[in-house]
N, C-alpha and C positions, 0 to 999 in steps of 0.2 A: 497543543500538539508538541511543543518543545518539552513540556513536563513529561509527556508520555515517553519521548525518546530518551530523556535522562533516566527515567525510571527503568526502562527496558535495559539500558546499559548497566544500571545497578543490579537488576535481577540476574543478568548474564554473569556479572561478577560473582554474585552469590552462588550461582549454579556451576560455574566453570572452575575457577581457581586453578588454572594451569600454570605450568612452569614459566611460561613467557611473562606472566604477571608477578612472579615471585618478588622481584626487586622493585616493583612499582608501589606507590602509595596512593590511596584514594579514599576520600571521605564524602559521604552524602547524608544530608539531613533535610527533611521537608520543612520549608519556610513558606507558609501559606501566603498567597497574594491577596490583595485587598478584596477582590471579588469572591474569594474563597471563605471570607469571614462573615459570620452573622453579625450585622452591624449593631453598634451601641454608641451612646454619647460618651466620649472620653472626658476624664477629669483633666483640667489644666494643671500642670505640675512644674512648668519651667520657672526657674529661680535658683534658690540655694537651700540645701538642707544643712543645718548646723547642729549635730547631735540630736536630731529629731525635731528641731524647730524649723518649719518651712517658712522661707521668706520669698515672696513672689518676685518675679523679675521687675514688675512695676514698683513694688515697695523698695527693692534694693536700689533702684534708680532714683527714687525720690527722697531717700533718707537724707536728713539734714546733718550731714557730717562731712568732714574734709576728705579729700582724695586719699590721703595717707591712712585716715581712720577706717575708711571703707576697705582699703587694701588689707589692713590688719584683720578686720572683722570677717571678711570673706576669703581668708587665706587658708591653705591646707594646715598651717600650724594651729588654727582654731578648729580644725575638724570639718571645715566647710566643703561641701560637695556641690559643685555647680551642675545644675540639672538643665541641660540644653538638648538640642536635637541630636547631637552626636551621642550623648549618654543614653537617651531614650532608644535610639536605634540599636545601640550595642545591647541594651537590656532585652529588647525583643529577640535579637539574634541569640543571646545567651539562653533565653527561655526555651527556644525551639531547638537549638543546635548544639549547645555546649554540654559536654559530658565530663569535663575535667579529667578525662582519661579513665572513667569508670568502666569502660569496655574491657579493660585488662582484668579487673577484678571479676566482672560478671562472666567473661568468656574464658579467660585463662585459669582463673582460680575456682570460681563457682561452677563453671561448665554449663551455663544456662542453655546453650544450643548444642551440647555434646551428648545429650540423652535422647529421650523419645521426641522432644521438641527440636526440630532441625531447621536451619536457615533455609534449606531447599524447600521444605514443606510450607514454611511461612511464605516464601516467594510464590509458590504455586497457588496458595490460597488468595494472595493479593491479585495475581493475574486472573484468577477465576472470577473476581468481582467485575472485571471489564470496565473499571472506572466508575462503578456505581456508588462506591463508598459503603462503609458499614460502621456501626457502633460496637461491633463484636466480631472480630475476625475469628472464624472457625478454622482450626488447623488440624490436619490429620497427624496422628502420632506415628512415628517411624518404627516403634517397637513396643512390646508389652511392658507394663510396669505395675507393680502392686504398691499402693500407698495406704497404710493403715489397713482397713478391711475392704478396700476398694481396689479392684484390678481394672486397669485401663488397657484396652486391646490395641494392637497395631492396626492402623487404618481408622480407628475411632476418631471422630472430630470432637475436639474440646473447645469450650468457650474460653477464649483468652481475654475478652474485654478490650483488646487492642483496637484502637480507632483508626480508620482509614477514611479521609475526607473524599468527597465526590471528585472524580477526575485525577486523584492521586494514585501513585503506584508504589508508595512506601508508607510505613506506619507513621502516625503522629507521635513525635517525641522519642523515636528510636533510631538515632543515627547509626549508619553502617560505616565501618572503618576497614580498609584493606591495607595491611602492611606486613612485611616479613613473611609473605606467602600465606597469610592467614586472615580469614574474615572474622571480625569481631562486631558485636552489637553493644551499644551503650544506651543509657537512659538520660534524657534531658527533662527539664521541668515539665514540658508539655505532655509527656506521657501520662502524668497524674493530674495536672492542673489545667488541662484544656480537654475538650471533648467534641464530639460531632453531634450536631442536632439530628435527632432521629427522623425528622421529616424532610429537611432540606439537604442533609448531609454536609452542611457547611460547618466550619470550626467555630465553637463558642470559646473565645479566649477567657481564661480564668475560671470556667466552670469545672468542678471536679469530675474526673472520669469515674463515675460511681458504679461501673461494673467491671473495672479493671481487675482481672483475676491474678493479682500479683502473687498471692500465696501459692496457688497451684503452679504458676510458671516457675517459681523458685523450687518448689518441691520436685519438679521434673528435672531439675539440674542434677548433674552427677556428683556435685560436692556442695549441696545446699548447707551442709553442716559448717561451712565456712562462715555462715551467718547465725551460728548457734546461739549467740547472746541475745537474739531477738525471739528465741523460742523459750519454752518453759523447761529449762535444764537446771535442776537444783544443784548438780555437781557432776564433774566429769568422772569421778570415781565409779559411779554406777555403771559406766560403759566400758570399764576395763575388763577385757576378756582373757588376757594372757600377760605374761611378764616380759615378752620379747620385744616390746615397743619402748625400750629404755632410751632416755635422753638425760643430759646433764642440765639441771635448771640453773637459774641465775645466781643461786647461792652455792653452786658447785656440787650439789647433791644429785643422786640418781632419782629420776621421776619416770612415771609410766604414762604414755599417751593412751587415750581411749581408743577402743576398737572403732575404726572409721565406719564400718558397715552398721554396727549397732547404733552409733550416734546418728548416722545418716537416716536410718529408718525412723527414729523418733522425731528428728527435726522435720523430715518430710511429712510425717503424720500431722504435726502441729501446723506447719505452713499451709497444708491443704485444707485445714479447718478454718482459715481466715475467710470471713465473708468477702465476696467481691466488693470492690470499692473501699476496702479497709487495708491499712498498712501499719505494721508495728515499727514505729520510728524511734523507739527507745531501747537501749542495750542494757536492760535490767534483768536479764535471764528469766523473764516472765513472758507468757503469751498474752499480751493485751493490746491487740491492734486497735487503732482508732480510725474513724472515718477520714478519708482523704479530704483535706480542707480545700475551699475555693481560694482563688487568688484575687478576689475583689477586696483588696487589702487596705485601701485608704480609710484611715480613721478607725481601724479595727484592732489597734494596739491595746495591750501587749499581745504578742503573737505566740502561737503554739497552744495546744489544748490547756496547758497549765499556766500559760502566760509567762513562761520562762524567758522569752525573748522580748525584753523591755528596754534595754539600754543601747546607746550608740546611735548610729545613723538611722534615719527613717523610723524612729521610735522602736528600734529593735527588729525591723523587717530585714535588715541586712544580716543580722544574726540568724534569723529564721531561715532565710534563703541559703545561707552557708551550711546550715544543719543538714540539709538534704544530701549534699555532696561530700561533706567532710566526715560525717559519721555514718549516714544511712547507706552510702554506696561503697564503703571501704572499711570493713571491721578491723583490718590490720592497723588502721590509724590509732586504735586505742591500746596498742600493745604495751606502751610504756607505763600505762596506769591500770593494767589489767589486774594487778594484785589488790589495790584498794577498791576497785570497782566490783570485781567479780570473785576475789579471793583465789585467783588463778595466777600462778607464776608466769612471768613474761615468756619464758622459753616454752613452757607447756602450752600457753595460749597460741603462740606462733606455730608451734608444731601441730597443734590440733587443726588449725585452719589450713595449713599447707600440706598435710600428709596425704591428702587425696585430691590435690589440685588437678584440674582438668588437663592443663598443659604440663607434660613431663618435665619441661625445663624448670618449672616452678614447684614441682612436687618434692616434698621433703621425705627422705627415708630415715626413719628413727634410728639413731645411732648414738653411742656415747663418745664417738670420735669427733663429732662436729655438732655444735649447738644449732638449734633452729635459726637463731639470730645470725650466726655466722654464715649459714647456708643462704638465708634470705639476702644478706648483704652482697653475696656473690652473684645473685640473679636479679636483684631489685631493678626494675625498669626506670625508677625515679630515685636514683641514689641521692643521699644527703637529706632525705626527709622521711618521716615515718609513713608507712603504707605505700600503696602503688598509685594513688591518685595524685594530681598535681596540687600539692599542698604546701603551705608555708607555715612555719612555726612562729606564732606571735611572741612578743617579749616574755610573757609569763610561762611559756611552755616549759615543762610538761604539765604544769597546773592548768586548770580550767578557770573560767571567769564568767562574769555576766555578759561579756561581749564575745566570748569564745567558749561556750559551755561544752563544746566538743574538743577543745584543746587546740585545734588546728584551723587554718583558714585556707579555702581553695583560692588560688591565684596563679594564673598561667604566666610563664616566662614571656616577657615583652609587654605585659600590662602593668598597671600600677597595683600596689597592695590593696586587696579587697575591691578593686575597681569593678570587676564583673558582678560581684554580689551587690554592690551599690547600684550598678546599672539595672540589674533585673528587679531590684526593689523599687527603684524610681519608676520603671516601666509598669510594674504591677499596680502601682498606685494610680495609674491613668485608667485602669480597667473598670468598667461597669458592666453588669449583666444586661443582655438585651431584654426587651419586653417579653412577657409570656405569650403563648400562642393566642390567648384570648384575654384582652385587657378589660377590667371592669370600668364602669362609668365613674365620673367624678363624684356623683352622689353616693355610689356604693363605697368608694374609697373613703370619703369623709365619714360616712356612717361607721365603717369599720375602725377608723382611727378613734372615733369617740368611744366605742366599746373597748378598744385596746387601752385607752387611758382610764376608763371607768374600772376596768378589771385590775388596774394597778401594775400592768406590765411595764409601764414607763419608769417604775422605781429602779429597774435594772437596764432595760432596753430604752435608753433615753437619748435625746439629742438627735442631731442630723444623721448620725451613724447607727442609731438604735443600740447603743451599748454605753455603759458607764465606765468602761475600761478597767473594771475591777476583777480580781481573782476572789472566788468564793470558796469557803471551806467545803471539802467534799461531802462531809456529813450534812451540811446545811442544804446543799443542792440535791443530795440524796442519790446521785448517780453512782455507778459501779466505781469503787475507790482505787482500784489497782493502778490505773494510769497516773493518778494524782501523786503517787509516791515513787514514780519511775526514776526521778533524778536525785533521790535522797542521798545516795552514797557519794555524789559529787562533792559533798561538804568536806570529805577527807582530803580532797586535792584542789580546793578552791583558792584562787589567788586574786590579785588586784586586777581591776579592769583597765588594762593598758593595751594600746595598739600602736603600730607604726603610723606615721602621718600618711594621709591618703595619696600624697604625690610620690611616695617611696616606690622606687622601681623594683621589679622582680626579675632575677633573684635579689634578695634583700642585701644591700651593701653593708659593709662594716660601719659602725657608728651611725646607723640610721636614726632619724628623729623619732623618739617615742613620746606618745601623748597619753596623758591620763584622761580617761573618758569620764565625763561628769555623770555621777550617779546619786548625788546628794538629794536630787529632786524626787527620787523614787522612795516609796513607802517601804521601809525595811520589813514590816510585817507581811506586806504583799510579796516581797521577794522570798521570804521564808516559806510562804504558802506555795508559791510557784515551784520552788525546788524541794519542798517538804523537808527543809533543813531543821535541825534541832529536834524538838518534840512536836513539830508541826505535822499534821496528818496529810498535808498537801491539799491542793484545791484545783478548781477549773475556772478559766476566765469566762466572763460574760461575752459571748460572741455578738458581732453585728448581725442584724437580720436582713441585710441587703442581699438580694438575689436568692431568697428562699425557694423560689419556684424551681431553680436549677440545682438545688443541693440536697434533695431528698435522697435517702431517709435521714432522720433527725437524731439529735443528741450526739455526745462525743463518741459513743460506740456505734452510732448509726443504727441503733436497735429499734427505733420507732419507725416501723415500715408497715404499710398496708397497700395491697395491690389494687389495680383498677377494678377488679371484680370482688373486692373485699377480702382477698387473701391476707392472712394475719401474720405479722412478725417477719423477721428475717428468715425464719424457718419456712414460712409459707410463700415467700417472695424470692429473695436473693438466692437462697440455697436451691431453689427450683428453677432458676433462670428467669424469674419473673421480675420485671423492673418495677420498683415501688412507685405508686402514683403520688405525686406531690400533694395534691389536695386531700386525698384520703389519709396520707401519712401525717400531714400537718393537723388534721382534725384529731387524729389519735394523740397528738402531743398535748392537746388542750381539753380532751374529753376523757374523764376518768374511767368510765365504763369501757370505752373502746381501748384505752391504754391497758387496762387490766387484762383484756383478751390478748393484746399484743405481747405483754410480758409473759403470760402463761404459755403462749405459743412458743416464745423463745426458750422458756425453761424446759419445754418438752424435748429440746435438742441438746444432747450431750456435746455435740460438736461446738455449739455456741457457748455452753457452760465452760468448756475447756479453754476458750479464748476470751472469757469475761465479757460477753456481749449479751445484754439483758433488756435494754430499753427502759430501765428503771430510772426514777429520779425526776427532777424538775416538776414537782407536784403543784403546779399553778394552773388552775382550771378555768376555762370559759365554757361552762356547760349548764345544763338545767339544774343540777344540784347546787350550783353557785348563783342561781337566779337569772341566768341568761337563756334566751330563747335560741332555737336552732337557727333562726334567721340572723340573730346577732352573731352567733358562732361563725356562720358562713361569711358574714360581712367582714369579720376580722381576717379571715383567710384571704378575701378579696383585697383588703388593704395591704396585708403583708406581701402578697404576690406582686402588688403594684410598685413596691419600693425597689427601684432599679438604679438609684444614684443617691448620694448624700443630700 
């Protein structure tokens, strides 16, 4: 009952917004209680992490060393992160509640709730659920909009893929902030990396929200072109329509900003083409969204589709956690390296993002009298740091590195440097998927394991975590190669892997202790593959197979999808609002005849071709042509669905 009252207050704030509240501040984010969670057996993680090496609490207590030696070994100067109840509690709160201020970018710059998608209609949709919960909040549009060749009408209900747990009156992973007389919404980790069980409507912590319609939600924003580097934009010159949008660039020369309406139309079209459950997390000026990953992270290093997050605390998981908020939630943060990354002058880059900002206070009017950077400095809500999120510049900034491939680190004032990233990484490592709805017998599991070994799958998916922790050449694995090269241009601005000591306070004081992060243990060729540096074509990491029941569809692009009734490909399932069936989809991953049908179905969709989703690659078969029976094929599926912990 208490949650209902709190939620009603939130909804009233969303709907009212009167002058009485103008000077008030209010924040609310859903933090599920224990009985709202679909239960699982958690991994024990208390102890210490020292640059990716975990030392259990028991091991640290029984080490045969002097007190002074222990103090040195487990000190912040050695990069040691104590994993205790406090840190794990903070990690869970960060996962569900923390936005690092991205509500400013999403609301004031991108205008995600200023167009046909409104906060009032979202609140109405939630109230209409009457506490029943949903895996897909359907929201009425407040006005007509045409995106590409599709017109959405006022009053039409769209599939948002936003999850609302049973008994809740606010979305999962979408904190609401009220300040300065304005409502803003932000995104936390839980919006993408937790979901609602379709049967019980309880929260599954760590499972991907595989129907989140992130592309369409952004396409409905009034200034989605603020995110243009995540779309297929070969150059801004193509969108220049007149010469009256002049600015002075960083070299003191006149430059022309693109027409905001022309750029907006193209970015909207591309974003609306993303399949549900996919997100383009790389700023490479190409449309190559990948499937939202799970957060069953223990032992699944290196992290990221290409394995780029390999160094530092928690075997790179801290780096991967930071990536979401430092780069994916604030494209302004890349302004100082826009020239080497995109071939776009810093002033033109800033001007393009801000010229159509939703909030007039942050909207830049092209002029030769005032550079975009000068305007932004005068209105920047987080002065002293690049972008609008709560970011800290690490020692090598503006260069990027193995431990800061985005260049910046999210860290809030009052916390320690990187503390919230470390906390959410530690907490994610405790997560395991719950059992599937129907668990096979011990005999079925053992038979499936035998076939899995016989088929040679363990050559890559080995050990307790069913991964060899390697990055594989994109040509070798045969999947769509676009994503594998997404970080290639970072080589131009790559620096040394250094960070401030983990006990450094934020804001960073002068003469703060700087640590060199150990990287000698990493295979240099693997790093080249992960970043596609040099002449490397790039690659994809071998993922863990823990929790496969909850992560359909399959492959990096999520292209291997089959519906419950045999609907083929993303074109026959996700694009039609049909949820892929885990068993049928996993069968298509290992059966060449079925996979061919899936690939052909995907190729029939220009929308999928535009965003490089095919379902091709990983040609390792367990089918009749490989000498396996249908029964053996099914037993492997039984085995893989049973793996719910290391």
